C-alpha positions in Angstrom: 0.0 0.0 0.0 1.4 3.4 -1.0 1.7 6.1 1.6 -0.9 8.8 1.5 0.3 12.4 1.0 0.1 14.6 4.1 -2.5 17.3 4.1 -1.9 20.6 5.9 -4.0 21.1 9.0 -7.2 23.1 8.8 -7.1 26.7 9.9 -9.0 25.8 13.1 -6.6 23.0 14.0 -3.6 25.2 13.2 -5.0 27.9 15.6 -5.5 25.3 18.3 -1.9 24.1 17.9 -0.7 27.7 18.1 -2.8 28.2 21.3 -1.3 25.1 22.8 2.2 26.3 21.9 1.5 29.6 23.7 0.0 27.7 26.7 3.1 25.5 26.9 5.2 28.7 26.9 3.2 30.2 29.7 3.5 26.9 31.7 7.3 27.0 31.1 7.6 30.5 32.4 5.4 29.8 35.4 7.2 26.6 36.2 10.6 28.2 35.9 9.6 30.8 38.5 7.8 28.4 40.9 10.1 25.3 40.8 12.8 26.9 43.0 10.4 28.7 45.3 9.2 25.9 47.6 11.4 22.9 47.1 10.1 20.2 46.6 6.5 21.4 46.4 7.3 24.1 43.8 9.0 21.5 41.6 6.1 19.1 41.8 3.7 21.9 41.1 5.7 23.1 38.1 5.9 19.5 36.7 2.2 18.9 37.3 1.3 22.0 35.4 3.5 21.0 32.5 2.0 17.5 32.5 -1.5 19.0 32.5 -0.7 21.2 29.5 0.9 18.3 27.6 -1.7 15.6 28.3 -4.6 18.1 28.2 -3.4 19.3 24.8 -3.3 15.8 23.5 -6.8 15.1 24.7 -8.2 18.4 23.5 -6.7 18.0 20.0 -7.4 14.2 20.0 -4.0 13.7 18.6 -0.4 13.5 19.7 0.2 16.8 18.0 -1.5 18.6 20.8 1.0 17.3 23.3 3.9 18.1 20.9 2.6 21.7 20.4 2.5 22.3 24.1 5.8 20.6 24.7 7.4 22.7 22.0 6.3 25.9 23.6 7.5 24.7 27.0 10.9 23.7 25.6 11.5 26.9 23.7 10.8 29.0 26.7 12.8 26.9 29.2 15.8 26.7 26.9 15.7 30.5 26.4 15.5 31.0 30.1 18.5 28.8 30.9 20.8 31.1 29.0 22.6 33.7 31.1 22.5 37.4 30.2 25.7 39.5 29.5 25.2 41.1 33.0 25.6 37.7 34.6 22.0 37.3 35.6 20.2 34.0 35.2 16.9 32.4 36.2 17.9 28.8 36.8 20.3 28.1 39.6 22.9 25.3 39.2 21.1 23.1 41.7 19.4 19.7 41.5 15.9 21.2 41.4 16.6 23.0 38.2 18.0 19.9 36.5 15.0 17.9 37.8 12.7 20.5 36.3 14.5 20.4 32.9 14.8 16.6 32.6 11.5 15.9 34.3 9.7 18.2 31.9 11.3 16.6 28.9 10.4 13.1 30.2 6.8 14.2 30.8 6.6 15.6 27.3 7.7 12.3 25.8 5.3 10.3 28.1 2.3 12.6 27.4 3.0 12.5 23.6 3.2 8.8 23.8 0.0 8.4 25.8 -1.9 10.9 23.6 -4.6 9.4 21.5 -3.4 8.3 18.1 -5.5 7.9 15.0 -7.7 5.1 16.2 -11.4 5.0 16.1 -13.3 5.3 19.3 -16.6 3.9 20.5 -18.1 0.5 21.4 -18.3 -1.0 17.9 -14.8 -0.5 16.7 -13.7 -4.2 17.1 -14.3 -6.5 14.2 -16.9 -9.1 14.7 -19.0 -7.1 17.2 
């Protein structure tokens, strides 16, 4: 069977993915500020917020692309916030909590994109022979 050509997403779906990208960016900024505030509670809150955006995006878009869009926004913001400024200021300290936030967020992004619903039909009568 030959592979079908990819179709571009509809304008509504593209707008939803853009909104999920921006929501992931907001979750990244909020998580970066909260994760060091009340260790370990702030770290758990930041990771729970990121997981909510990733998995919620996958469920809302009914595809793995929703999780990937949110994760991409989170990743872009977090990577930009890890860079130090010329004045020597930085947002992430060189502690274990910061590394747990970075690596834990990446792991959650992969897990939520994997758990996101793929292109399978839903409902009761999807099995053959029923």
